[in-house]
C-alpha positions in Angstrom: -6.8 9.5 48.2 -9.2 11.1 45.4 -5.3 11.5 43.5 -4.5 8.0 44.2 -8.2 7.0 42.8 -7.4 9.5 39.9 -3.6 7.2 39.0 -5.5 4.0 39.7 -8.0 3.9 36.9 -5.3 5.8 34.7 -3.1 2.6 35.6 -6.0 0.4 34.9 -7.8 2.4 31.5 -3.7 2.5 29.8 -3.9 -1.7 30.9 -7.1 -1.7 28.9 -6.1 0.5 25.4 -3.0 -1.5 25.6 -5.3 -5.1 25.8 -7.6 -3.5 22.7 -5.0 -2.5 20.5 -3.0 -6.1 21.0 -6.6 -8.0 20.4 -6.8 -6.3 17.2 -3.1 -6.8 16.0 -3.2 -8.6 13.0 -2.6 -12.3 12.8 -1.9 -13.9 9.9 -3.6 -17.9 8.9 -2.2 -19.1 6.0 0.7 -18.3 3.2 -2.4 -17.0 1.0 -3.2 -14.5 3.4 0.8 -13.9 3.8 0.5 -13.1 -0.1 -2.5 -10.0 0.3 -1.1 -8.4 3.4 2.7 -8.9 1.9 1.4 -7.4 -1.1 -0.5 -4.6 1.0 3.1 -3.5 2.5 4.0 -2.5 -1.5 1.3 -0.3 -1.7 1.5 1.1 1.7 4.7 2.5 0.5 3.3 4.7 -2.2 0.5 5.0 -0.2 2.5 7.4 1.8 4.2 9.5 -1.1 0.5 10.3 -1.8 -0.4 11.5 1.7 3.2 13.1 2.4 2.6 15.1 -1.6 -0.6 15.3 -0.6 0.4 17.4 3.3 2.8 19.4 1.5 -0.2 20.2 -1.2 -2.0 22.1 2.0 -4.8 19.6 0.0 -7.2 18.0 3.0 -8.9 16.6 0.9 -9.3 12.8 2.0 -7.7 13.7 5.1 -4.6 12.8 4.1 -2.5 13.1 7.5 -4.7 11.1 9.1 -4.3 8.5 5.9 -0.5 8.2 6.4 -0.9 8.0 10.2 -3.1 4.8 9.7 -1.3 3.5 6.9 2.4 4.2 8.8 0.5 2.2 12.0 -0.5 -0.4 9.3 2.7 -0.8 7.7 4.4 -1.5 10.5 1.2 -4.4 12.0 1.2 -5.9 9.1 5.2 -5.8 9.3 5.6 -7.4 12.3 2.6 -9.9 11.5 4.4 -11.1 8.1 7.2 -11.9 10.5 5.9 -13.6 12.9 3.8 -15.5 11.0 7.2 -16.6 8.5 9.0 -19.9 8.6 11.7 -19.6 6.1 14.9 -18.6 5.8 15.4 -16.2 2.7 12.0 -14.7 3.5 13.2 -13.8 7.0 16.6 -12.2 6.2 14.1 -10.5 2.7 11.7 -9.1 5.8 14.5 -7.8 8.5 16.0 -5.5 5.5 12.7 -4.0 5.4 12.3 -4.0 9.0 15.7 -1.7 8.7 14.8 0.6 6.2 11.8 1.4 7.3 13.2 2.7 10.8 14.7 6.2 9.0 11.5 6.2 7.0 9.3 6.3 9.5 11.3 8.7 11.0 11.1 11.3 8.3 7.6 11.2 7.7 6.6 12.4 10.8 8.6 15.3 10.4 6.5 18.6 8.3 6.3 17.4 4.6 9.1 20.0 2.5 9.2 20.2 -1.4 12.7 20.2 -1.0 12.8 16.8 1.0 10.2 15.3 -1.7 12.3 13.8 -3.6 14.8 12.0 -0.8 11.0 11.0 0.4 10.6 9.2 -3.0 14.2 7.6 -3.4 13.5 6.3 0.2 10.1 4.7 -0.6 10.8 3.2 -4.2 13.5 1.6 -2.4 11.3 0.1 0.1 9.1 -1.0 -2.2 11.7 -2.8 -4.3 12.5 -4.4 -1.1 8.4 -5.3 0.1 8.3 -6.5 -3.7 10.8 -8.9 -3.1 9.2 -10.5 0.2 5.8 -10.8 -1.5 7.4 -12.3 -4.1 9.8 -14.8 -1.5 6.1 -15.7 -0.2 3.8 -16.5 -3.4 6.9 -18.9 -3.9 6.2 -21.2 -0.3 3.0 -21.4 -1.9 4.0 -23.5 -4.5 1.0 -23.0 -6.4 -0.3 -20.6 -9.5 -2.9 -19.5 -7.4 -0.4 -17.8 -4.8 0.8 -15.7 -8.1 -2.6 -14.4 -9.2 -3.0 -13.3 -5.3 0.4 -11.4 -6.1 -0.4 -9.3 -8.9 -3.9 -8.6 -8.3 -2.2 -7.2 -5.1 0.4 -5.6 -6.7 -2.9 -4.0 -9.0 -3.3 -1.6 -5.7 0.3 -0.8 -5.5 -0.1 0.3 -9.6 -2.9 2.6 -8.4 -0.9 4.5 -5.5 2.1 4.6 -7.6 0.1 6.3 -10.3 -1.5 8.7 -8.2 2.0 9.7 -5.8 3.8 10.5 -9.3 1.4 12.6 -10.3 0.8 14.3 -6.8 4.4 15.1 -7.1 4.4 16.7 -10.6 0.9 19.1 -9.0 3.2 20.3 -6.5 6.1 21.1 -8.4 8.5 18.5 -7.8 11.0 17.8 -10.4 11.1 13.9 -11.6 13.8 14.2 -14.7 12.6 10.0 -14.8 8.4 11.6 -14.1 7.3 10.0 -17.8 9.3 6.4 -17.7 7.9 5.5 -14.3 4.4 6.7 -15.2 4.5 4.9 -18.5 5.8 1.4 -16.9 3.7 1.6 -14.2 0.9 2.5 -16.6 1.5 -0.5 -19.4 1.9 -3.3 -16.1 -1.1 -2.3 -15.0 -2.4 -3.1 -17.9 -0.8 -6.5 -18.9 -1.9 -7.2 -15.4 -5.9 -6.5 -15.5 -5.7 -8.4 -18.6 -3.7 -11.7 -17.4 -6.5 -11.7 -14.2 -9.2 -11.1 -16.7 -8.6 -14.1 -17.8 -7.5 -16.3 -14.8 -9.2 -19.5 -14.2 -9.9 -17.9 -9.9 -11.9 -15.6 -11.2 -15.9 -15.6 -9.7 -18.9 -13.4 -11.3 -18.4 -10.9 -8.6 -13.9 -10.3 -9.7 -15.1 -10.5 -12.6 -17.5 -7.2 -11.7 -15.3 -6.0 -9.6 -12.4 -6.2 -12.4 -14.7 -4.3 -15.1 -14.9 -1.9 -12.6 -11.5 -1.1 -12.1 -10.5 -1.0 -16.1 -13.1 1.4 -16.6 -11.3 3.4 -12.7 -8.3 3.5 -14.8 -9.5 5.0 -18.1 -9.0 8.2 -16.1 -5.4 7.8 -16.1 -5.2 6.9 -19.6 -6.9 10.1 -20.6 -4.8 12.3 -18.1 -1.5 10.9 -19.1 -2.4 11.9 -22.1 -3.0 15.2 -21.5 -1.0 18.5 -20.9 -3.4 19.9 -18.6 -2.7 19.7 -14.4 -5.9 17.4 -13.2 -7.3 18.4 -9.6 -5.7 16.2 -7.4 -8.7 15.3 -4.9 -9.5 13.7 -8.4 -6.1 12.1 -8.8 -6.6 11.1 -5.0 -10.5 10.2 -5.3 -9.7 7.5 -9.0 -7.1 5.8 -7.7 -9.1 5.1 -4.3 -11.0 3.2 -6.0 -9.2 1.2 -8.7 -7.5 0.3 -4.7 -11.0 -1.0 -3.1 -11.6 -2.8 -5.7 -8.6 -4.7 -5.9 -8.0 -5.3 -2.8 -11.7 -6.5 -2.9 -10.1 -8.3 -5.8 -7.1 -9.9 -4.0 -9.4 -11.1 -0.6 -11.7 -13.1 -2.8 -8.4 -14.6 -4.5 -7.1 -15.2 -1.4 -10.4 -16.4 0.3 -10.1 -19.4 -2.3 -6.9 -21.0 -0.6 -8.8 -21.1 2.4 
């Protein structure tokens, strides 16, 4: 009797957990929010690579394993939400490509990080980033407004912050990337030129301007690091990239909120 009661309560508990998870599933209300959410997908590809390298380095700052698990869950949840919200055939094809590419990457990310496999992981996440970038561009195009492009550019800054960090993490780990300098230069140049455009946007508010200035100050750390021949502490790289991410995520949300 007691065993049956236990099974009954266990079953109810599983159902409740499922309901809670469903209640917290992301729902997209409009195209501006879709651009914001799709933009996060780009960032997640680079954040996962950064966490993968941190775990490989056996550096526990920021609990990269927990962050990786959370980011993987968010990537999948957001992808499902974007697919459910979208009504455009061309965007639907792009999102399905993202989903197809994601499945083998997800499986590889669940395995223990390996320096010998890090190069392949970087290539796969790079390809996923490009496909995710296509999807967010299509959502921005759907808005038919300049605001959609501003949200797109602002959201891309989040990705660039994580890309700078992931490139450095792989370098510190000892993963040889012959195109490291080229990738870093392009990433930093795009961040800087995009920041200048955002600073002159008509959508800016005093709060947005303050956050953009703070992100600019944090970015200077990467400029200094790029000129230095010394190896920087992974924890410091991790923190500075997340400082930029946090500020640019707020900025992107503030831009998107203006379109409600």
